[in-house]
C-alpha positions as CSV (number, residue, x, y, z in Angstrom):
1,M,-90.2,66.1,93.1
2,P,-87.4,67.9,91.3
3,K,-88.3,69.7,88.1
4,V,-86.3,69.6,84.8
5,L,-86.8,72.0,81.9
6,V,-85.9,70.7,78.4
7,S,-85.6,73.8,76.2
8,D,-84.3,72.2,72.9
9,P,-85.4,69.1,71.0
10,I,-84.1,66.0,72.7
11,D,-84.6,62.4,71.8
12,Q,-87.5,60.8,73.8
13,V,-85.1,58.3,75.4
14,G,-83.5,61.2,77.3
15,I,-86.9,62.5,78.5
16,D,-87.8,59.0,79.7
17,I,-84.6,58.8,81.8
18,L,-85.3,62.2,83.4
19,S,-88.9,61.2,84.1
20,Q,-87.6,58.5,86.5
21,V,-86.7,61.1,89.1
22,A,-88.3,64.4,88.1
23,Q,-91.2,66.2,86.6
24,V,-90.0,67.0,83.0
25,D,-91.4,70.1,81.1
26,V,-90.5,70.3,77.4
27,N,-90.7,73.8,76.0
28,T,-88.6,74.4,72.9
29,S,-90.0,77.8,71.9
30,L,-88.9,80.0,74.8
31,S,-87.4,83.4,74.1
32,A,-84.5,84.6,76.2
33,E,-86.7,86.7,78.3
34,E,-89.2,83.9,78.8
35,L,-86.4,81.6,79.9
36,V,-85.3,84.1,82.5
37,K,-88.8,84.3,83.9
38,V,-89.4,80.6,84.3
39,I,-86.0,79.1,85.1
40,G,-86.3,79.9,88.8
41,E,-88.9,77.0,89.1
42,Y,-86.4,74.3,87.9
43,D,-83.7,72.2,89.4
44,A,-82.1,71.2,86.1
45,L,-82.0,72.5,82.5
46,M,-81.3,70.3,79.5
47,I,-80.3,72.0,76.2
48,R,-78.7,71.4,72.8
49,S,-77.1,74.3,70.8
50,G,-80.2,76.4,70.4
51,T,-80.7,77.7,73.9
52,R,-78.3,80.4,75.2
53,V,-77.7,80.0,78.9
54,T,-76.5,83.5,79.8
55,K,-75.4,85.0,83.1
56,D,-79.0,86.5,83.4
57,V,-80.5,83.0,83.1
58,I,-78.1,81.6,85.6
59,E,-78.7,84.4,88.1
60,A,-82.5,83.8,87.8
61,G,-82.0,80.1,88.3
62,S,-82.3,80.2,92.1
63,N,-82.9,76.4,92.3
64,L,-80.6,75.3,89.4
65,K,-78.2,72.4,90.3
66,I,-77.2,71.3,86.9
67,I,-77.2,72.4,83.2
68,G,-76.8,69.5,80.7
69,R,-75.7,70.2,77.1
70,A,-76.6,67.3,74.9
71,G,-73.5,67.5,72.7
72,V,-69.9,68.6,73.0
73,G,-69.7,72.4,72.8
74,V,-70.7,74.5,75.7
75,D,-70.0,77.8,74.2
76,N,-73.7,78.7,74.5
77,V,-73.4,78.4,78.3
78,D,-71.8,81.0,80.6
79,V,-69.7,78.4,82.4
80,P,-67.9,80.8,84.7
81,A,-71.2,82.2,85.9
82,A,-72.5,78.7,86.6
83,T,-69.3,77.8,88.4
84,R,-69.6,80.8,90.7
85,K,-73.1,79.7,91.7
86,G,-72.0,76.1,92.2
87,I,-74.1,74.9,89.3
88,V,-72.7,71.8,87.6
89,V,-72.4,72.0,83.8
90,V,-72.1,68.7,81.9
91,N,-71.8,67.7,78.3
92,S,-71.3,64.6,76.2
93,P,-67.8,64.8,74.9
94,E,-67.8,61.4,73.2
95,G,-71.4,61.0,72.2
96,N,-70.9,62.1,68.6
97,T,-67.3,61.0,68.0
98,I,-68.2,58.3,65.5
99,A,-70.8,60.4,63.7
100,A,-68.4,63.3,63.2
101,A,-65.6,61.0,62.1
102,E,-67.8,59.2,59.6
103,H,-69.1,62.4,58.2
104,T,-65.6,63.6,57.6
105,L,-64.8,60.4,55.7
106,A,-68.0,60.7,53.7
107,M,-67.2,64.3,52.8
108,M,-63.7,63.2,51.7
109,M,-65.1,60.4,49.4
110,S,-67.9,62.6,48.1
111,L,-65.4,65.3,47.2
112,S,-63.0,62.8,45.6
113,R,-65.7,61.2,43.3
114,Y,-67.9,64.3,42.7
115,I,-70.9,62.4,44.1
116,P,-73.1,65.4,45.0
117,A,-72.6,67.0,41.5
118,A,-73.1,63.7,39.7
119,N,-76.3,63.0,41.6
120,E,-77.6,66.5,40.7
121,S,-76.7,65.9,37.1
122,M,-78.6,62.6,37.0
123,K,-81.7,64.1,38.6
124,A,-81.6,66.8,35.9
125,G,-82.0,64.0,33.3
126,K,-78.4,63.9,32.1
127,W,-76.0,60.9,31.6
128,D,-72.6,62.8,31.9
129,R,-69.7,60.6,32.8
130,K,-66.9,62.7,31.5
131,S,-67.4,65.6,33.8
132,F,-67.1,63.5,37.0
133,T,-63.8,61.6,36.7
134,G,-62.6,61.5,40.3
135,V,-59.5,60.5,42.1
136,E,-58.7,57.6,44.5
137,V,-57.7,58.1,48.1
138,Y,-55.6,54.9,48.0
139,K,-51.9,55.6,48.5
140,K,-52.7,59.3,49.0
141,I,-51.3,61.4,51.9
142,L,-53.9,62.5,54.5
143,G,-52.9,65.3,56.8
144,V,-54.9,65.2,60.1
145,V,-54.7,68.4,62.1
146,G,-55.7,67.4,65.6
147,L,-55.4,63.9,66.9
148,G,-58.2,63.9,69.5
149,K,-60.9,61.2,69.5
150,I,-62.5,62.2,66.2
151,G,-59.2,62.9,64.4
152,A,-57.8,59.6,65.7
153,H,-60.8,57.6,64.4
154,V,-60.5,59.3,61.0
155,A,-56.8,58.5,60.9
156,T,-57.5,54.8,61.8
157,V,-60.1,54.3,59.1
158,A,-58.1,56.2,56.5
159,K,-55.1,54.1,57.1
160,A,-57.2,51.0,56.6
161,M,-58.2,52.5,53.2
162,G,-54.5,52.5,52.2
163,M,-53.7,56.2,53.0
164,T,-50.5,57.4,54.5
165,I,-51.2,59.6,57.5
166,L,-49.4,62.7,58.6
167,A,-50.6,64.4,61.8
168,Y,-50.0,67.7,63.5
169,D,-51.0,68.0,67.1
170,P,-48.6,69.9,69.4
171,F,-50.3,68.4,72.5
172,I,-49.8,64.7,71.6
173,S,-46.7,62.6,72.0
174,K,-44.8,60.9,69.1
175,E,-45.5,57.5,70.7
176,R,-49.3,58.1,70.8
177,A,-49.2,59.2,67.1
178,E,-47.3,56.1,66.2
179,Q,-49.8,53.9,68.0
180,L,-52.5,55.4,65.6
181,G,-50.3,54.7,62.6
182,C,-49.5,58.4,62.1
183,K,-46.3,60.3,61.5
184,L,-46.2,63.4,63.7
185,V,-44.9,66.4,61.7
186,E,-44.9,70.2,61.9
187,L,-47.9,72.0,60.5
188,D,-45.8,73.5,57.6
189,T,-44.7,70.0,56.5
190,L,-48.3,68.7,56.6
191,L,-49.5,71.7,54.6
192,R,-46.9,71.1,51.9
193,E,-47.0,67.3,51.6
194,A,-50.7,66.3,52.1
195,D,-53.1,65.4,49.3
196,Y,-56.0,65.7,51.7
197,I,-56.1,67.9,54.9
198,T,-58.8,67.3,57.5
199,L,-59.2,69.6,60.6
200,H,-60.2,68.3,64.0
201,I,-59.4,71.2,66.4
202,P,-61.4,73.7,68.4
203,K,-61.6,77.3,67.4
204,T,-59.3,79.4,69.5
205,S,-57.4,82.6,69.1
206,E,-54.5,80.5,67.7
207,T,-56.5,78.4,65.3
208,A,-58.9,81.1,64.0
209,N,-58.1,81.5,60.2
210,L,-55.5,78.8,60.5
211,I,-56.2,78.0,56.8
212,D,-55.8,81.4,55.1
213,E,-54.1,82.8,52.0
214,T,-50.6,82.2,53.5
215,S,-51.2,78.5,54.4
216,I,-53.1,77.8,51.2
217,A,-50.1,79.1,49.2
218,K,-47.9,76.3,50.8
219,M,-50.3,73.5,49.6
220,K,-50.2,71.3,46.6
221,P,-52.5,72.4,43.7
222,T,-54.1,69.0,44.0
223,V,-54.9,69.3,47.7
224,R,-58.4,68.8,49.0
225,I,-59.5,70.3,52.4
226,I,-62.2,69.0,54.7
227,N,-63.5,70.8,57.8
228,C,-66.1,69.1,60.0
229,A,-64.7,70.7,63.2
230,R,-65.5,74.3,63.9
231,G,-66.3,77.3,61.6
232,G,-63.8,80.1,61.5
233,I,-60.7,77.8,61.4
234,I,-60.8,78.3,57.6
235,N,-60.8,81.8,56.1
236,E,-63.8,81.3,53.8
237,A,-63.0,84.2,51.5
238,A,-59.4,82.9,51.0
239,L,-60.7,79.4,50.4
240,A,-63.3,80.6,47.8
241,K,-60.7,82.6,46.0
242,A,-58.3,79.7,45.9
243,L,-61.0,77.3,44.5
244,E,-62.1,79.9,42.0
245,E,-58.6,80.4,40.7
246,G,-57.8,76.6,40.7
247,R,-55.0,76.9,43.2
248,I,-56.4,73.9,45.2
249,A,-58.4,70.9,43.9
250,G,-61.4,71.0,46.2
251,A,-62.9,71.5,49.7
252,A,-65.7,70.0,51.8
253,L,-67.2,72.1,54.6
254,D,-69.7,71.1,57.3
255,V,-69.1,74.1,59.5
256,F,-69.0,77.9,58.9
257,D,-67.8,81.1,60.5
258,A,-71.5,82.3,60.8
259,E,-74.3,79.7,61.0
260,P,-76.6,79.4,59.3
261,L,-74.6,80.3,56.2
262,G,-75.9,83.4,54.6
263,E,-74.9,85.1,51.4
264,S,-71.4,83.7,50.6
265,P,-69.1,83.2,47.6
266,L,-69.0,79.6,48.7
267,R,-72.5,79.1,47.4
268,A,-71.6,80.1,43.9
269,L,-68.8,77.5,43.5
270,G,-69.1,74.3,41.5
271,K,-68.4,70.6,41.9
272,D,-65.1,71.1,43.6
273,L,-66.8,72.3,46.8
274,V,-69.1,70.2,48.9
275,L,-71.3,71.9,51.5
276,T,-73.4,70.4,54.3
277,P,-75.4,72.3,57.0
278,H,-73.5,71.3,60.1
279,L,-74.5,67.6,60.0
280,G,-71.4,66.1,61.7
281,A,-73.4,65.0,64.8
282,S,-76.7,64.5,62.9
283,T,-77.1,60.7,63.1
284,E,-79.9,58.9,64.9
285,E,-77.4,57.1,66.9
286,A,-75.5,60.2,68.0
287,Q,-78.7,62.0,69.0
288,V,-79.7,59.0,71.1
289,N,-76.2,58.7,72.6
290,V,-75.9,62.3,73.7
291,A,-79.5,62.3,75.1
292,I,-78.9,59.2,77.2
293,D,-75.5,60.4,78.4
294,V,-76.6,63.9,79.5
295,A,-80.0,62.7,80.9
296,E,-78.3,60.1,83.0
297,Q,-75.9,62.7,84.4
298,I,-78.8,65.0,85.3
299,R,-80.6,62.2,86.9
300,D,-77.5,61.2,89.0
301,V,-76.9,64.8,90.2
302,L,-80.5,65.2,91.2
303,L,-80.1,62.0,93.2
304,G,-77.0,63.4,94.9
305,L,-74.5,61.4,92.9
306,P,-71.5,62.9,90.9
307,A,-71.7,63.6,87.2
308,R,-69.3,61.7,85.0
309,S,-68.6,64.5,82.4
310,A,-68.6,67.7,84.5
311,V,-67.2,70.6,82.6
312,N,-66.6,72.8,85.6
313,I,-66.9,71.0,88.9
314,P,-65.5,67.5,89.7
315,G,-67.6,64.8,91.1
316,L,-66.7,64.9,94.8
317,R,-68.6,64.6,98.1
318,P,-70.1,68.0,98.8
319,D,-68.1,68.5,102.0
320,V,-64.8,67.7,100.2
321,L,-65.8,69.9,97.2
322,E,-66.7,72.9,99.4
323,A,-63.3,72.8,101.1
324,L,-61.3,72.4,97.9
325,K,-63.3,74.5,95.4
326,P,-61.1,77.7,95.6
327,Y,-58.0,75.6,95.1
328,L,-59.5,73.8,92.1
329,Q,-60.0,77.1,90.4
330,L,-56.5,78.1,91.3
331,A,-55.0,74.9,89.9
332,E,-57.0,75.1,86.7
333,T,-56.0,78.8,86.2
334,L,-52.3,78.0,86.8
335,G,-52.5,75.0,84.5
336,N,-53.9,77.2,81.7
337,L,-51.2,79.8,82.3
338,V,-48.2,77.5,82.3
339,S,-49.5,75.7,79.2
340,Q,-49.5,79.0,77.3
341,L,-46.1,80.0,78.7
342,A,-44.6,76.6,77.8
343,G,-46.2,76.6,74.3
344,G,-46.2,73.6,71.9
345,R,-46.2,70.0,73.1
346,I,-45.8,69.4,76.8
347,D,-44.0,66.3,77.9
348,S,-44.3,66.5,81.7
349,L,-46.1,68.5,84.4
350,N,-44.9,68.7,88.0
351,I,-47.6,69.7,90.5
352,G,-46.1,70.9,93.8
353,L,-48.5,71.1,96.8
354,R,-47.1,73.4,99.5
355,G,-48.1,74.3,103.1
356,E,-51.5,73.0,104.2
357,L,-52.3,71.8,100.7
358,A,-49.6,69.2,101.1
359,T,-51.6,67.4,103.8
360,N,-55.0,67.5,101.8
361,Q,-56.5,65.1,99.3
362,S,-54.6,65.9,96.1
363,Q,-56.2,64.0,93.3
364,P,-58.9,66.7,92.6
365,I,-56.2,69.4,92.5
366,V,-54.1,67.4,90.1
367,I,-57.0,66.8,87.8
368,A,-57.9,70.5,87.9
369,A,-54.4,71.4,87.0
370,L,-54.5,68.9,84.0
371,K,-57.8,70.3,82.9
372,G,-56.3,73.8,82.9
373,L,-53.2,72.6,81.1
374,L,-55.2,71.0,78.3
375,S,-58.1,73.5,78.1
376,H,-56.3,76.0,75.8
377,A,-55.9,73.3,73.2
378,L,-58.9,71.1,73.7
379,Q,-61.5,73.7,74.9
380,E,-64.7,72.1,75.9
381,R,-63.5,68.6,75.0
382,V,-61.6,68.3,78.3
383,N,-63.3,68.1,81.7
384,Y,-62.7,66.9,85.2
385,V,-63.5,63.3,84.2
386,N,-61.4,62.9,81.1
387,A,-58.5,65.3,81.9
388,S,-56.2,62.5,83.2
389,I,-57.1,60.2,80.3
390,E,-56.4,63.0,77.8
391,A,-53.1,63.8,79.4
392,K,-52.1,60.1,79.4
393,E,-53.0,59.7,75.7
394,R,-50.9,62.7,74.9
395,G,-47.9,61.2,76.7
396,I,-47.8,63.8,79.4
397,H,-45.9,62.5,82.5
398,V,-47.5,63.8,85.7
399,I,-45.4,64.2,88.8
400,E,-46.8,65.2,92.2
401,T,-44.6,66.6,95.0
402,R,-45.5,67.8,98.5
403,D,-43.8,70.2,100.9
404,A,-45.7,71.0,104.1
405,S,-42.8,73.1,105.4
406,V,-43.4,76.1,103.0
407,K,-45.3,78.6,105.2
408,D,-45.4,81.8,103.0
409,Y,-49.1,81.2,102.5
410,S,-51.5,78.8,104.2
411,G,-51.4,76.7,101.0
412,S,-49.9,77.3,97.6
413,L,-49.4,75.4,94.3
414,M,-46.4,75.3,91.9
415,L,-46.8,73.9,88.4
416,T,-43.8,73.2,86.2
417,A,-44.2,72.2,82.6
418,K,-41.5,70.8,80.4
419,G,-42.0,70.6,76.7
420,A,-40.7,71.0,73.2
421,L,-39.9,74.7,73.8
422,G,-38.3,74.3,77.2
423,E,-39.4,74.6,80.8
424,H,-41.7,77.1,82.6
425,S,-43.1,77.3,86.1
426,V,-45.8,79.3,87.8
427,S,-46.9,79.4,91.5
428,G,-50.1,80.6,93.0
429,A,-51.9,81.0,96.3
430,L,-55.1,82.3,97.8
431,L,-55.5,85.4,99.9
432,G,-57.6,85.4,103.0
433,D,-60.7,86.5,101.1
434,G,-60.2,83.7,98.6
435,E,-58.8,85.9,95.8
436,M,-56.3,84.2,93.6
437,R,-52.7,85.5,93.2
438,V,-49.9,84.4,90.9
439,I,-46.9,84.6,93.2
440,S,-44.0,83.5,90.9
441,I,-43.2,83.1,87.3
442,D,-40.2,80.9,86.5
443,E,-39.2,81.4,90.1
444,F,-39.2,85.2,89.8
445,P,-41.3,86.6,92.7
446,V,-44.5,88.5,91.7
447,N,-47.9,89.1,93.3
448,V,-50.6,89.6,90.6
449,P,-54.2,88.5,90.2
450,P,-54.9,86.5,87.1
451,N,-56.3,88.6,84.3
452,K,-58.1,87.7,81.0
453,Y,-55.3,89.3,78.9
454,M,-51.8,89.2,80.2
455,L,-48.3,90.0,78.7
456,F,-45.2,88.5,80.2
457,T,-41.6,89.5,79.4
458,L,-38.2,88.2,80.4
459,H,-35.7,91.1,80.3
460,R,-32.6,92.6,81.7
461,D,-33.2,94.7,84.8
462,M,-32.1,98.1,83.3
463,P,-33.4,101.6,83.0
464,G,-35.9,102.4,80.2
465,I,-37.3,98.9,79.6
466,I,-40.6,99.6,81.2
467,G,-41.0,102.9,79.5
468,R,-40.3,101.6,76.1
469,I,-42.9,98.8,76.4
470,G,-45.4,101.3,77.8
471,S,-44.8,103.6,74.9
472,L,-45.1,100.8,72.4
473,L,-48.4,99.6,73.8
474,G,-49.7,103.2,74.1
475,D,-48.9,103.8,70.4
476,L,-51.0,100.7,69.6
477,N,-53.9,102.0,71.8
478,V,-53.5,99.1,74.3
479,N,-54.6,100.1,77.8
480,I,-52.5,98.7,80.7
481,A,-54.6,97.9,83.7
482,S,-51.7,97.1,86.0
483,M,-48.1,96.1,85.9
484,Q,-45.5,94.4,88.1
485,V,-41.8,93.5,87.8
486,G,-40.2,90.6,89.6
487,R,-36.4,90.2,90.0
488,K,-33.9,88.1,92.0
489,I,-30.9,90.5,91.9
490,V,-30.4,94.2,90.9
491,R,-29.7,94.6,87.2
492,G,-29.9,90.9,86.6
493,D,-32.7,89.1,84.7
494,A,-36.3,90.1,85.6
495,V,-39.9,89.3,84.6
496,M,-42.6,91.9,83.9
497,V,-46.3,91.0,84.1
498,L,-48.8,93.4,82.4
499,M,-52.5,93.1,82.7
500,V,-54.1,94.7,79.6
501,D,-57.8,95.4,78.8
502,D,-57.9,93.9,75.3
503,P,-56.1,91.3,73.2
504,L,-52.8,92.6,71.8
505,P,-52.8,93.5,68.1
506,E,-51.1,91.0,65.7
507,N,-47.3,91.1,65.7
508,T,-47.1,93.1,68.9
509,V,-45.1,90.4,70.7
510,E,-42.5,90.4,67.8
511,E,-42.2,94.2,68.1
512,I,-41.6,93.9,71.9
513,K,-38.9,91.2,71.4
514,R,-37.0,93.7,69.2
515,I,-36.7,96.1,72.1
516,S,-33.1,96.1,73.4
517,G,-32.8,94.2,76.6
518,I,-35.9,92.0,76.0
519,R,-35.0,88.3,76.0
520,D,-38.5,86.9,75.5
521,A,-42.2,87.8,75.5
522,Y,-45.4,85.9,75.8
523,T,-49.1,86.6,75.7
524,V,-51.7,84.7,77.7
525,T,-55.5,84.6,77.5
526,L,-57.3,83.1,80.4
């Protein structure tokens, strides 16, 4: 009988489901070293946010087939290491949607009517009505940053409460926003016009410190900010200073840059700040929902069936999966790359299958490309199961083309994304040993392996360009791992691809664009 280790507290209903097909051991006090020692005995591991599944744990899990995270975020799992070993990683992307949305609305109302402070005053024996005169949300403007499932539910309920909804989400279509009763606007417009701002986005390099001194300066002095999404999206020092100086009316935070929250200026602020200890998913119903969802997926995988919310490997027959697995990773990587090159909202994605790939089953490759396309924006919320649905909800038109006559490689992919900022394309292929190669950027020929940190430039093919960029990066202490230039004609336009060892310092791209002969520049993080 298979064995399952449950290393974080899970609702009993999940344990009962697992017990139908496996021996279940519950041990929620394992250290990292102890987990490495015992994991080799188990076929499956079920966790919440407490257990860190590192590369060492995965390497030691010689029998592991699946890792189940009872919740949304999988940042405590080394997903690439699991993928390399063929271990399925699953989560529960929708199990806590209602809980998180309702907590956001509760925070907004508590902040508006000073409920926490009034409760504390009453329990201290006071009857103080003057100090707690609040404001109504009726006819106020709510700015929703991120119209995923949680943000969409918040918007729907807030509209029913009589609020006007502005939304910012560069990955959603105007039509989808209108279906939700929202007016899609640029972020600056939302910051300037909203009476309430609620955040429903993952933390990425682009969204870290999204709400800082600069963005707060654009807001109304009567604005109230709510964050039940991810810590680090708001610069906590800037927020505390703005509240202390009365430059904004209030804030409500459920998530923090470092958790648990230690010493912080936030703790010293008064009734205009509401704090809760990451309770967004902490409802009885949500804990039951995620336990059932993930336990059922672990049970199914142990029975040889596909998982419905696989983060890293689609639910395919083992023989089909084995043949396509290298191309799925290629498609996902190219989707991520073209998404960042295109920038902003994407309206359509053309997926071209060439050579032998044109004669193979295409649906898994299309889904992998969509997962990569959306992963930069949605992070762990997108997987092989919901990628097509997420793309459809964002109004992305998907086109598939085939050309078996292309023989440069045994099989190659070309992804072309059109969006608000124009059109970009990338092509990729696999070498004989399975190593991925990007073979063209916007139809300029190159041959480079994908790298975590990459810099792309479009420039005139002229003497001195490469040297000036190299000197600039050298002055900024940026180490170049490798570089390649692709061109179609001598002294025409060309692209340069640089693989660098670290993220580029802030404003580097703007400095590069000021170099004579540079037409455009982009950074990509894979």
